[in-house]
N, C-alpha and C positions, 0 to 999 in steps of 0.2 A: 262127717258130722251134719246132722239135720239143723235147719234154721231155728227151730225152737230151742233145741239144746244149746246152740251158740248164743242165743239171746239170754238164756238163764245163766250161762257161764259169765257172759258180760256183766249182768246184773250182780252176780255174786262176787266177782273179783275186780272188773274194771272200775267200779264205781267208788271203790275204797279210795280216800284221799292220797294215800301214798303212791297208788298206780296212776290216779288222774293228774297228779303233779309231777310224775316222774321222780328222778333222784332229788329234786328240789323239796319233796314232801318229807325228806329226813330232816329238815330244819323245823318241822313243827314240834311245838312243846305239847305234850300230852300227860295228863296226871295220871297217877296211879302205877306206873311202871318203875321197875328198879332203875336206879341211877348209877352211872359210872362214877367211881370213887378211887382216887389215886392211892388211897391206903390199902384198898383190896389187892392182894397178890394173886397172880395167876397160879392155878394149881393143877398139876398134871397126874393121872391122865384125865381127870374129871372135866377140864376145860376144853377137851376134843369134843365133848358132846354138846347138846343143845343147851340153851339158857332161856327157857320160856318166860321168865320174869322180865326179860328185856324185850323192847318192841321189835328190834331190827337185828338180823344175824345172817351171816353168810359163809359158806364154804366155797372157795373161789380157786380154781386150779387152771394154770395156763402152762403150755408146753411148746417148746421149739424143737422141732423133730426134722429128721431127714430120712428119705426112703432109699431103698437098695439101688436106685438110679441117680442118687444125688440131688434129688428134688427136695427143696425145703418146704416144710409144712408147718402150720400152727394148729393147736387144738386148745379149746376152752371147754371147761365143764364147771358149771356153777349151780348151787342150790341156794336160794334165798328163804329165809323164814321171816314172816312178818306177822305180828300180833295186832289184830284189829281192836283188841281191848284187853286190859289186864287181867292175868289168870286169877280165877277167884274160886277155886275148887274144881271137882269133876265137870267135865264138859261133854255134851253130845257130839256124836261124830261129825255132823253137819252144821254144828254151832259151837265148835271148840275155840273159836276166836283166832285160829292159827291158819294163815294162807301161807302155802308154799309155792315157790315159782323156780322153774328149772330152765337154764340156758345150756345149750351145747352148740359148738361150731367146730368147722375145719376150715382153714384158710390156707390157700397156696396162691402162687404169683398171679394166676388169671382167674381165680374163682374163689368165692366165699360162700359157704353153705351153713345154715344154722336152723335150729328148732327150739321151740318154747313149749313149756308144760306148766299147768297149774294143778294144785290139789289142795284139798283140805285136810287138816292134821290128823284127827283121831279115826279117820276112815282106814288107816293102814296103807293108803296109797303113797304116802311120802312121810318122811321122818328122819330123825338122827338119833341113833341108839348106841350107847356104850355099855357094854357088859363084859365084865372080866377082862378089861383092856383091849377089847375087840370093838372097833368102830365100824359102823354101817350108816351111810347116809344114802338115802335113795329117793327116787320118784319113779314109781312102776319099775321098769327094767333098767332105768339108769342108776348105776350104783357106784359108790366109793366105798370099798370094803377092806378091812384089815386082812393081812395074809399071814403075818408072823404070829404064830399061836403060842410062842414061848411065854412062860409065866413071868410076869413083870416087864414084858416088852413094851416099847412105845407103840401105841396104836398106828402111828404112821411110819413105823420102820420099814414096812413093805405093805403095799395096798395094790388092789386091782382097780380098774377105772372102766366103766362101760357106759356107752350112750348111743342113741341112733336117732336119725331123722329120716325124712323121706327119700334122700339121695345119699346118705352117708351112715356109717357106723364105725365105732372104734372099740377096741378091747386092748388096754394097756396094763402093763405091770410096772410098778414104780418101786424103787428101793432107795431109801434115804442114806446118803453118804456123809452127812453132817448133822449138827444139832439143830433144834428149834431155835428160832431167833425171835426175841421179844422187842417190839419198836417202841420208841418214846421212852417213857420212864418205867422201865420194867414191865411193859405191856400196856401202860396207860398212855394213849396216843392223843395228844391235843390237836384239835382241828379248827380252832378260831382264837381270836383275841379275847373273846368272852368266855373261853375255856370250855366250849363244847368239846366232847372226847368220846373215844371209844376204847375197848379193850382190843388189842391188835397183836397178833403173832404170826409167824410164817414158818413153813419148811420150805426153804429155797434150794434143797440140796438133793433133789430127787433125780435119779438116773432113771431112763424110760426105755422100754422096748415093748414091742407089740404090733398090732396090725390095725390099719385104717381101711375100710372097705369103701370105694367110691363107685361111680358109674363106669369107670374104666377098669375096674378090678380091685385086687387086694394089694395093698402096700405094706411090706414090712418096714418098720421105723425103729429109729433109736434117737436119744437126744436127752434134754434136760427139762425139768418142769419145776413149778413153784406154786405152792399152796398157800393161800392167805385165809386167815380165820379172824372174823371181826364181829363184835356185837356192841349194841348200844341201845339207848332209848331215844336220844336225839343227837346223832353224830355231827349234825351241821348247825350252824347259826342260821337264823331266819332269812338273813339277807344273802346267804350263799346259794348260788344257783347250779354248781356242778364243779367237776374237778378234772384235772389231767394227771394221770398216775402212770408211773413207769416202774418196770422191774428189769434188771439187767444182770446177765452172767457175763463177767468179764474173761477174756482169755487167760488172765492170770490166776483165775480161780476165786477172785474176789467177787462180790455182789453189791448191788445198790437197789434200795427202794426209795422212791421219791414222789411226792405229790404236791400239787399247787391247786388249793381251793380258791374258786373265783367268786367274789362278791359282786353285788349289782353296782356298786360304785367304782368298779374297775380294779380294785385292790386284790391282792392275792395273799393267801396264807400258805407258807410251805413248810415241809417237813421231810426229813431224809434219814435213812439208816445206811451207813457204810459197813458191809459185812466182810470181815477177813476171810481168807481161804479156810481157816479153822473153825469159822463161825462166830468169832468174836465180834459183837455189834458196837458201833459208835453212833449215837443219835445226834442229829443236827437240827436246831429249832429253826423258827420262822426266820426267813431272810438268808439263810446259809445256802440253800439250793436255788439255783437260777434256771428257769425254764423259759425260753424265748421261742415263740413260733417262727418257723423259717419257710415252711411250704404249706400253702393252702390248697384244698382239693374240694371240688364240688361233688357231694355224694347225698343221695336223698333229699335234694333240693336245699341243702345246706352247705356253707362254706366251713371246712373242718381243717384244723391245722395237723397235718398228718406228718410233717417234718419238724424237728426240733433242735435247738442248741441248747445243751444241758451242761451247766457248770457248777462244780463244787470246789471252790477255790482251796478249801481246807485240805483237799485231797489231790490238788493239781489236776482235776478232771475238767475237761473241755471237749465235749463231742457233739457230733451231729448225727441224728438218727434218721433213718430212712425205713419207710413201711414196705413190707413185703408185697402187699396189696392194699393200695389206698382206698379201696371200695369195701373194706371190712366193716360194714355197717350192719349192727344187730337191729334189724327192723321189727322189733317185737313190741309188746305193749308199752314198755319203757325203753325207747330207742336210744342207742348210744354206739360209739365206735370202739372197737375192740380187735387188735390184730398184733400179729408178730412184726418186730422191728430189728434191724442191725444198727450198729453204732460205729463210727470211725472217728479218728481224731487223736487226742491224747492217749485214749484207751480204745481196744477193740472189744465189741460185745454184741451179744444177740439177747433178745428178750421180748417184752411185751409192753404195749402202750393201751391205756384205756382213757377215754374221754367222754364225759357226760355233760349234759345241759346245753348242747349245741342245737 
């Protein structure tokens, strides 16, 4: 990329308040966008697609994998949609108000590689399209694509997932073995005492197979994956600076989603969903989940808590998590930590940890 193009891209994307402020920009109140309402129910398959009336949205997939030699790896694939202004009719390709940001990564015990891409919405370079129950989310050749063509099938029943960076590429097939899971109050997920919220659901039951190409060759992999879908116009309160989020696949077949949102006064707002092996969810509100940092690690000039004690007394859960690679830092325009973890204690599990705002 030449210097002039890089400068123009920085003016186009990086100057926007959401990116300048990182994840804390999600606490900004902006007029004119649709607002999350607990009386609105999620509707499928429509809600697999994009929601341009809302300011912020993402398709967020993480996978815990193992190759043919028994080596553990993690994969991340994320597409963010951010609206710079409310939609007000047809838009020109380079002025449609929709910025798309893509993150892809591969993590293993001694290395972490990642890539970042930007696009504008109406150019065709990126988007999220749902037609006749077929979902396609893409940025250039990065794609999440429905594979099950049966009439009436869930768009996430079977999907393909592709991405590539300078020194990695992956091509995965994912099959859902359980139902979608709605978090919070039937998909209405509260994020603060002042009732900021998002619509939030997951497909945590993916079985994965495929290939990851690295500098040392092609690795055949299998494992588990978790897809999060979330959208809102102001998911955080103004004083919330970041979050610690975890997804866990227990050896028993049960699963857990949990997060703690950090405020500038040192307080935390927590939420969790316990998911039975058959997909039945139980939501737990603020205070039920306890996340305590246990191990700090210096990465990118920051002290980041890469090991945690996680407790959910209502379920007899008391575990300690360990990062596969403590250096799993996503050093993009919005830096954060994201990587695979394992848990021991009252339950054994593998999963993913994400930490923003450090």
